[in-house]
N, C-alpha and C positions, 0 to 999 in steps of 0.2 A: 626785294631785294635777296640775290639766290644762295641758298640756305648748300655751300660746295662740300662739305660735313656730310650734309643729306646725302647729293645725288652722288658721292663716293660711297657709300653705304649701300644704297639703291644697286647701285652696281656690282658691287660686291653682291647683294643677295639675287641678283637677274642672271650672272654668272652661274653661280649654287643650284637657282631653283633647275638652270638646263641642263644642270649635269656635270659642270666642269670644274676645277679648282682653281680659285682667286691667287691665288700665291704660287702657283706654278710660272715660270719665268714667264712665257709671251704672253699674261696674263696680270700678273703684279703691277705692273705700274696702270694697267687700263684703268682702272676706277678712276684716278687720279685724272686722266687726260677726259676721260666720257665726263667729267664733273666739269672742266674747264670748256670740254667743246659745248655743253648745256648751256654752262653763262655764258658763253658768245653768241650760242643760240637762239637765245631766250631773252636777250639785254634788254627787248622793249617789255616786257611780259604784264609787268606793272606801271608802265608808261601811261597817258591818256595819249590820248588826242589832241588836247591842247598847251598841253604837257610840245607830247614834238612841234605841232606849231609853233611853238614859240625857241625850240631849238634850232629849227632852218627857217626862222623868217627873215631871210636874204632876200628883199625886194627893192628894185628901181624902179625912180616913175618914169613914165612914158606919156607920150600920147597914143602909140598905136593899141589898135582897137579888132585887130586881125588875130584868126585862132594860129595858137603857139601849139604845135604836138612835139612830147618827146616821146622814140619808139625806140621797142627793144630792151629795155631794162631788163637785166635778167637777175630773177629773185628766185627765192625760195624759203617752204617754211613747214611746218611743221603739223597737219590737223587735230584737231583738237579731241576729234572723236577714236583714234588710233594713235595717235603722235606720230602717227606714217607723216612720212617724207612729201611733199605738194616740190615738185621740182621741174625743172623743163620749164621753168615761166617767166613768159615775157607780159612786161608791161606797158602801158601804152595810155600819157595821157595827153589830154587835151584843153584847151581852157582858151574863151576870149577873154584878154584883158581888159580893166577896168579904171585904166589911169598907173597901175603900176605891174609892172612883170618880175616875176623868183631867180634868182639865180638858178639856171638851169642842172647844174652838178645836185640843185637842192631837192630838183624834182625826186630823180635816183634815189637821195639819201632817203626822204619822205618812202619810197616804194619801199626801201632795203629796213628801212625803222619799225614800218607797221608787219613786216615778215616775220620778224624776231619776235613772235607770239604764237601762243596758240592760237591757229585761225581757221577761217574757213575760208576758199579762195574768193567766193559773195564775199564777205564781209573783207579783207584787204583791199578789192575795189571801193567799197564806201567809205573806208577808213580813209585812202588817199583822196579821194574825191571832196571827204568833209576837210582834211585837214589842209588840200588845196584852195580851200575857201573861205579857210581862217584866216591864212596866208597872203593869199593875195587881194583879198574881199571883192572875189570874181562870182558870180552866181552859176556864171555861165562852165560848168566842170565837165570829163567825161573820162572814163580811167575803162580801158578795153585789156583784160588779162587770160589769155592762154597758158592751160597747165597740163601735165600730167601729173597723176595722186598713186602714190605706191599703193594706197588700201584700195585703186582698182586694177592695179597693173601687177602688184607685187603677191599679196593677197586676195582673200574671198572670191572674185570673179577670175580675176589670172589675167585679163584684157590687154597685153602690152600693145603701149600705142597710143594706147584711150586720150583722146584729151579733154578737156572742159574747158568753154571759153564763158565768160563771166563780162558783164557790162555795167557801168555805175554812171548814172550819169543824173547833173541836174540843171533846172537851168532853162536855157532855149534849146540847150543839148537835147532836153527830154522832150519837148513840145514842139521842136522842129526838127520834122524827119529829113528834112533835104540837108541840114545841117551837121547831123548827124551821118548821115553816108556819105556826105563832105570828108567826115574825119575815118568813116572804117574804111573808107579807098583809098584813104591816106596810108592807115597803119597795116594794109598790105602786105 
C-alpha cells in the first residue's frame, strides 16, 4: 500500500535538501503531485506475479499452435539502483499456444503492470515471461526488451542514446535456436 503522506514529506525534504523552498508558489503543490505520480508509477510494487496473472488471466480456447507475437509495447519503469527512469522501452512478447490464447490487450497490460515496480530490465522480461506462462499454461514464451536507462544516459557515464537489450525465454524458445531466430526476425 502506497503511503501518500510519506511520499509528500519525501518530496518536501528533497526540495529543501537541494536548497529550494517548498512553500514558494511554483513548488507549493509539488509534494502532492509527486505523491500522486509515484502512487501511479509504483501501483504494482507490492503485487506478486501470481496476483498479476490472476488479474489478467483472460484466455480463449483454440486449436492454434503457431507462434503469437505482440511487439512494440511501450513501457517505462524505474531502476531499483537509482530510482532512475528506464524509458523508450519497447517490449515484444511471443508464445506458442497450448490450447488457449490470451486476449492480446492483456499482454500489454501485463507488461505495464510489471513495469510499475522498482525493477531491472532483465527482471521485467522474466516477470512478463513467468506471468505469461501462468496465464496461458504455455511453456514456450519469449520476451525481448530494448530500452534506455537514465542512470546511463543522464548521470554517471552520461552516454545518451545507449540502449540495453534483454531476452527472457523458456521452453522451445530457449532450446531451439531456429525458433528463437524466427521470433527475433519478427520483432526487428
